[in-house]
C-alpha positions in Angstrom: 0.0 0.0 0.0 2.8 2.3 0.9 4.5 1.6 -2.5 1.3 2.5 -4.3 1.0 5.8 -2.5 4.6 6.6 -3.3 4.0 5.7 -7.0 1.0 7.9 -7.3 2.8 10.7 -5.5 5.6 10.5 -8.1 3.1 10.6 -10.9 1.4 13.6 -9.4 4.7 15.4 -9.0 5.7 14.7 -12.6 2.4 15.9 -13.8 3.1 19.3 -12.2 6.6 19.5 -13.7 5.5 18.2 -17.1 1.9 19.1 -17.6 -0.1 17.6 -20.5 0.7 19.4 -23.7 -1.8 22.1 -24.5 -3.2 22.7 -27.9 -1.3 25.6 -29.4 -3.3 28.7 -30.3 -0.8 29.8 -32.9 -0.7 31.4 -36.3 1.0 29.8 -39.3 2.2 32.5 -41.7 1.7 32.0 -45.5 5.0 33.0 -47.1 4.3 34.8 -50.4 6.6 37.6 -51.6 5.4 41.1 -52.0 5.4 42.8 -55.4 7.3 46.0 -56.2 5.4 48.8 -54.7 2.7 46.5 -53.1 2.2 44.2 -50.2 0.7 40.7 -50.9 -2.3 40.1 -48.6 -3.9 36.7 -48.3 -7.7 36.9 -48.3 -10.9 34.9 -48.4 -14.0 36.8 -49.5 -16.6 34.1 -49.3 -17.4 32.6 -45.9 -20.6 31.6 -44.1 -21.7 31.3 -40.5 -24.8 30.1 -38.6 -26.5 33.4 -39.5 -27.3 31.7 -42.9 -26.4 28.1 -43.7 -22.9 27.8 -42.0 -22.1 25.6 -39.1 -20.0 27.9 -36.9 -20.4 31.1 -34.9 -18.9 34.2 -36.6 -16.0 34.7 -34.3 -14.7 31.2 -35.2 -14.3 32.4 -38.8 -12.0 35.1 -37.6 -10.0 32.7 -35.4 -9.6 30.2 -38.2 -8.4 32.8 -40.7 -5.9 34.2 -38.2 -4.5 30.8 -37.4 -4.1 30.0 -41.1 -2.1 33.1 -41.8 -4.7 35.1 -43.6 -4.8 38.9 -43.6 -8.5 39.4 -44.3 -11.8 37.7 -44.7 -15.3 38.7 -45.7 -18.4 37.4 -43.9 -20.9 36.8 -46.7 -24.0 35.1 -45.3 -26.9 34.6 -47.6 -29.6 37.3 -47.9 -32.4 35.0 -49.1 -31.3 31.6 -47.7 -32.0 31.5 -44.0 -32.4 27.9 -42.9 -31.8 28.7 -39.2 -34.4 31.4 -38.9 -36.4 29.4 -36.4 -33.4 29.4 -34.1 -31.7 32.7 -34.9 -33.1 36.0 -35.9 -32.6 37.1 -39.5 -30.0 39.8 -38.8 -28.0 40.4 -41.9 -25.4 42.6 -40.3 -24.9 40.7 -37.1 -22.5 38.0 -38.2 -20.1 40.6 -39.6 -20.3 42.6 -36.3 -19.4 39.6 -34.2 -16.6 38.5 -36.5 -15.1 42.0 -36.7 -14.9 42.4 -32.9 -12.8 39.2 -32.6 -10.9 40.1 -35.8 -9.8 43.4 -34.3 -8.4 41.6 -31.3 -6.3 39.4 -33.6 -5.4 42.2 -36.1 -7.3 40.4 -38.8 -9.3 42.6 -41.3 -12.9 41.6 -41.4 -15.0 42.9 -44.3 -18.8 43.2 -44.4 -20.6 41.4 -47.2 -23.6 39.3 -48.2 -24.4 36.7 -50.8 -27.3 37.6 -53.1 -28.7 34.1 -53.7 -30.8 33.9 -56.8 -31.6 31.3 -59.5 -29.5 31.3 -62.7 -29.3 33.8 -64.3 -27.7 35.7 -62.7 -27.0 33.1 -60.0 -25.2 33.8 -56.8 -23.2 37.0 -56.3 -21.2 38.4 -53.4 -21.3 42.0 -52.5 -18.6 43.1 -50.1 -17.7 46.4 -48.4 -21.4 46.9 -47.7 -22.7 49.6 -45.3 -26.0 48.0 -44.5 -26.8 44.5 -45.8 -30.5 44.7 -44.7 -31.2 47.0 -47.6 -30.4 44.1 -50.0 -33.3 42.1 -48.7 -35.7 43.0 -51.6 -37.7 40.8 -54.1 -36.0 42.1 -57.3 -32.4 40.9 -57.8 -31.7 43.9 -60.0 -32.7 46.3 -57.2 -30.6 44.3 -54.7 -27.5 44.7 -56.8 -28.3 48.3 -57.6 -28.5 49.0 -53.8 -25.2 47.2 -53.2 -23.5 49.4 -55.8 -25.0 52.5 -54.2 -23.3 51.5 -51.0 -20.0 51.3 -52.9 -19.8 47.5 -52.9 -17.4 45.4 -54.9 -19.6 42.7 -56.6 -18.5 39.3 -58.0 -20.0 36.3 -59.6 -19.8 33.2 -57.4 -19.0 29.6 -58.4 -20.1 30.0 -62.0 -19.9 26.2 -62.7 -21.6 25.1 -59.4 -23.5 21.9 -60.2 -26.5 23.1 -58.1 -27.2 25.5 -61.0 -25.1 24.1 -63.8 -25.6 20.3 -63.7 -22.7 19.7 -66.2 -20.3 21.7 -64.1 -19.5 24.1 -67.0 -19.3 27.8 -66.1 -21.6 30.0 -68.3 -21.9 33.7 -68.9 -25.4 35.0 -69.5 -26.8 38.2 -71.0 -27.8 39.2 -67.5 -24.1 39.3 -66.6 -23.5 41.6 -69.6 -26.2 43.8 -68.3 -24.6 44.0 -64.8 -21.2 44.6 -66.3 -22.6 47.6 -68.3 -24.1 49.0 -65.2 -20.9 48.8 -63.2 -22.6 46.2 -60.9 -20.2 43.3 -61.6 -16.4 43.6 -61.0 -15.0 40.1 -60.6 -15.5 36.3 -60.9 -14.5 33.4 -58.7 -12.0 31.6 -60.8 -11.7 29.1 -57.9 -14.4 28.2 -55.5 -13.4 25.7 -52.8 -11.5 23.0 -54.8 -13.1 23.8 -58.2 -11.1 25.7 -60.9 -13.2 27.2 -63.7 -11.0 27.8 -66.8 -14.0 29.6 -68.5 -14.0 32.1 -65.6 -10.3 32.6 -65.9 -10.8 33.5 -69.6 -13.6 35.9 -68.8 -11.5 37.9 -66.4 -8.9 38.4 -69.1 -11.4 39.2 -71.9 -13.7 41.4 -69.9 -11.1 43.0 -67.5 -12.6 41.4 -64.4 -10.9 40.8 -61.0 -9.8 37.2 -60.4 -10.9 35.7 -57.1 -10.3 32.4 -55.2 -12.4 31.7 -52.1 -13.3 28.9 -49.8 -17.1 29.4 -49.6 -16.7 27.6 -46.3 -19.8 26.4 -44.4 -18.3 23.7 -42.1 -15.6 24.2 -39.5 -12.5 24.7 -41.6 -10.9 21.5 -40.2 -13.7 19.3 -41.5 -13.1 20.4 -45.1 -9.3 20.8 -45.1 -6.6 18.7 -43.5 -4.9 21.6 -41.9 -2.5 19.5 -39.8 -1.2 17.9 -43.0 -0.5 21.2 -44.8 -3.8 21.3 -46.7 -5.2 24.8 -46.9 -8.1 26.8 -48.2 -7.9 28.7 -51.5 -7.1 32.4 -51.1 -7.2 35.5 -53.2 -3.8 37.2 -53.3 -4.4 40.9 -53.1 -1.6 43.3 -54.1 -2.4 46.3 -51.9 -0.7 49.6 -51.3 -1.5 49.3 -47.6 -2.9 46.7 -45.1 -6.3 48.1 -44.6 -9.9 47.6 -45.7 -9.5 50.6 -47.9 -6.3 49.2 -49.4 -7.9 45.9 -50.2 -11.0 47.7 -51.8 -8.8 49.8 -54.0 -6.7 46.8 -55.1 -9.8 44.8 -56.0 -11.3 47.5 -58.1 -7.9 47.9 -59.8 -7.8 44.1 -60.6 -4.6 43.6 -58.7 -5.1 40.0 -57.6 -4.0 36.5 -58.2 -5.5 33.1 -57.4 -3.7 30.6 -55.1 -5.5 27.3 -54.7 -3.9 24.0 -53.8 -0.6 23.9 -55.8 -2.0 26.2 -58.6 -1.2 29.9 -59.0 -3.4 31.7 -61.5 -3.2 35.4 -62.6 -2.2 38.0 -65.0 1.4 37.7 -66.1 2.3 41.1 -64.7 1.4 39.8 -61.2 2.4 36.1 -61.2 5.8 36.6 -62.9 7.3 38.8 -60.1 5.7 36.4 -57.6 7.7 33.5 -59.1 10.9 35.4 -59.6 10.8 36.8 -56.1 10.1 33.3 -54.6 13.3 31.6 -55.8 17.0 32.3 -55.1 20.0 30.7 -56.7 22.2 29.5 -53.8 24.9 28.4 -56.3 24.8 30.9 -59.1 28.2 29.5 -60.4 29.1 25.9 -61.0 32.1 24.1 -62.5 31.9 21.1 -64.7 34.8 18.9 -65.9 34.3 17.2 -69.2 31.2 15.1 -69.1 30.9 15.4 -65.4 28.0 16.9 -63.5 27.3 19.8 -61.1 24.3 20.9 -59.1 22.7 24.3 -59.1 21.0 24.7 -55.7 17.7 26.7 -55.9 15.9 27.8 -52.8 12.1 28.3 -53.0 11.6 30.8 -50.2 7.8 30.9 -50.6 5.0 28.5 -49.6 4.0 28.1 -53.3 5.5 24.9 -54.8 6.6 25.2 -58.4 6.7 22.6 -61.1 9.0 23.4 -64.0 9.3 21.8 -67.5 12.7 22.6 -69.0 12.2 23.7 -72.6 15.6 25.2 -73.3 18.6 23.4 -74.8 22.3 24.1 -74.7 25.2 22.9 -77.0 27.5 22.2 -74.1 25.1 21.1 -71.4 22.2 18.7 -70.6 19.4 19.2 -68.1 16.5 17.1 -66.7 13.2 17.5 -68.5 11.4 18.4 -65.3 12.3 20.2 -62.0 10.2 20.5 -58.9 10.8 23.4 -56.4 9.0 22.4 -53.2 7.7 25.1 -51.0 10.3 26.4 -48.5 13.0 24.0 -49.5 16.2 23.8 -51.6 16.1 21.8 -54.8 18.9 20.6 -57.0 19.1 21.2 -60.7 21.6 18.7 -62.2 23.7 20.0 -65.0 25.9 17.7 -67.1 28.7 18.4 -69.6 28.3 17.1 -73.2 31.9 16.7 -74.2 35.4 16.1 -72.8 37.0 19.0 -74.6 34.5 21.8 -73.8 36.2 24.8 -72.2 35.1 28.3 -71.2 33.0 30.4 -68.8 29.7 31.8 -69.7 26.2 32.7 -68.5 23.4 30.2 -69.0 19.8 31.3 -69.5 17.7 28.2 -69.2 14.2 28.5 -70.6 11.3 26.7 -68.8 7.6 26.7 -68.3 6.2 26.8 -64.8 3.4 24.4 -65.4 1.4 25.1 -62.2 1.4 28.9 -62.8 -1.3 29.8 -65.4 -1.4 33.2 -67.2 -4.2 31.9 -69.4 -6.3 28.7 -69.0 -4.0 26.8 -71.3 -0.9 28.8 -71.0 1.7 28.3 -68.2 4.2 31.0 -67.2 7.4 31.1 -69.3 10.4 31.7 -67.2 14.2 31.7 -67.2 16.7 30.2 -64.8 20.0 32.0 -64.9 23.4 30.8 -63.6 27.1 30.7 -64.6 29.0 27.7 -65.8 32.7 27.1 -66.1 33.6 24.2 -68.4 37.0 22.5 -67.9 38.4 19.9 -70.4 38.7 16.4 -69.1 42.3 15.2 -69.1 
C-alpha cells in the first residue's frame, strides 16, 4: 500500500513538472513575396456562419483565418437563404459585427458582405464592403444589386460552374451578366471556389477585364473540409495592396490587382504572377564548374509557400538538363547540369528556358520563365 501511495505521488509530482501538452493557439504565416510597390495580402472573400447556412459562430471564422495566416476575410452570409431562422433572428449585419470584434483583437481585417442568392441567371453574387446588408433584402435581384452598388460594394459572380445550378459543371456567362457589367454592378468572378477551378471564368477575367478571385465558400468548421494538420489549406485571393487596410484591399480589388492561389496552382495576369515566381526563388549556387562530361548541381531555394513545377524547354550545345524540375515550398532543390563533351572549355552565362506548369497566365498557358546561372567548363584530361 505504501509503495502504491509513493508511486501515485511521483506521478502527481511529474504531472506538475511536465503538464499535458496544451493545444497551441498559434498562427502559421503564409510566405508569399510582395510585389514591387505593393504588399501581398492573403484573403478569403466568401465565408458563411450560422446566420445563414454555415455551421459555426462568426468569431470562429475570424479565429480560423488568423491561425491559417490570412490577412482578411469577408463574412458573406446569404440574404435570401436563412435555414436557421427558427433558431436565430434574420439579422443580416450581425455575423459581420461579431466576427469583426474578434478580428480586431487578432489584427485580422474583417470585411462586411452578403451573398445575393438567386436562381440562374444571374445566379449567386457576393457584394462586399457593404454599409447595410439589410437593404439588399428585396424581391427584385436587380434592385438588390443596384442597392449594393449605391453602397460602394465590390460585386463578384460566385462559383459559375456550381452543379447546383449548372448540372454539367460548366461555367456559363449570360446576357444578364453583360447587363450587370454595363451598369458597373459586376467587377469580378470566382476563378476558384473551394476546390473547383473554372477555366472559363479565368478567360472571362482576361477578356472582360474582371478581377480574379479564389475563395473557400466555407460552411463547415475549416478543419472538416481541409486537412490543416497535413498542410492542406483553403484557396485564397492574393491581393496586391498599397496598404494593409480595408481601404487598401478595396482599392486593389477595383484595380484588378489580384491572383488566385488554390492548392498547388497559381493563376493570374502575367504582370502579377511573374514577379511572384521570380521573387520566390533564389539561386544559392549561381556559379558551377563542370569537368568534361561530369556533373554539377545548381541549388535553388524556393523561399515561398508556393510549390513550383518546371518543365525545362531550353537546350544548350554544351550542357544537358533534366526535363522536369520541382521546387518544393520552403525547400532547396537541385538542378543537375551535365557536360556534353570532354574537350569543352570556357566560362559563360546560361539562361535556361522553362515553363512553370502550375502557374497559369491563361487557362491553357503556363508562365514562361528563365533560370540564370554561370557555368565554367573545364576539359577532361
